[in-house]
C-alpha positions, 0 to 999 in steps of 0.5 A: 500500500502506498499513500500519497498526499494529493491536493492539500494536506489531509487529502490522501490517495491510495494505490493498491500494490497492483496499482489497478484501483485508486480510492480517494478519501479526505482524511481530516483526522488521521489519528481517528481514521482507520484504513481497512485494506480488504480482499475487495478493496480499501475501506476508510472509516472515520472513528468516533471517539466522542461517541465511544472513546473506549471502543475507539481506543480498543479498535486503534490498539488492535489495529496498531498490534496488527491483530486484525490483519488476515481476519475473515468476515465470518458472518455476512447477511445480505441487506444487514451487515458484514461481521469480522474482528474475531482475532482469536479464531478468525485470523487466517494463518494463525495457530488458532485459526478455526473457520468453524469457530470464527465468530466465537472468539475475541482478543486476550484483552478484557471485554468493554463496558457498553457505550450505547449512544444516540448515534444511529445505525445507518448504512456504513455504521461500524459497531461492536458485536457482542453477546447478550451481555451488553458489556461483552464487546471485545474485538468483533465488529460489524459494518451495516449495509443498510439502516438498522434502527432496531440496533440503536442504543443497543450496540456501541457505534464507534465509526462510520465508513467515509469511503469504500462502501462499494467494497463492503457491498461486495463482501461474500455473504453467508452464515458462515461464509464459505471461502470468506473475504478478509481484512488484509490490513487495518491501520490507523491513518496517522501511522501510515 
């Protein structure tokens, strides 16, 4: 991945290693922007620390540890959302990778206390997955394909896709997904 500034500071252009596609996104706050390179293309997410500070801190911590690199999209429901982030069982190439258990794990870090907010689950919203326990979010998250108002105030919203939703739309569907797409890399824009 090569990131080059174009135009003015804060505006970045990404060229994949193959140099076949160019995806532009204006990055206003690099410390609070996540760049996901997926098997479908680049997705840029504006982090929302004012909404869910502890969840944003966790996403950034795991990205900086490269924990999300190679993690599959294990549950993808058409018209609803794409779920990923199981760094325990969903990380391809790791000793613990187990496609049959992907979605059942998390990181070695403690679970997070819920940070439910008035921020709505709309197309492109990034929110933490959890069990029935509201304080069980850890590393797994999902990206909404469409508005999902029934999730409002029940899941911790931590980001919004600002570029690359067309690539999220292309992620292979399934529960579980056969031969799933994955996160190639997840980086905080300030570190790139």
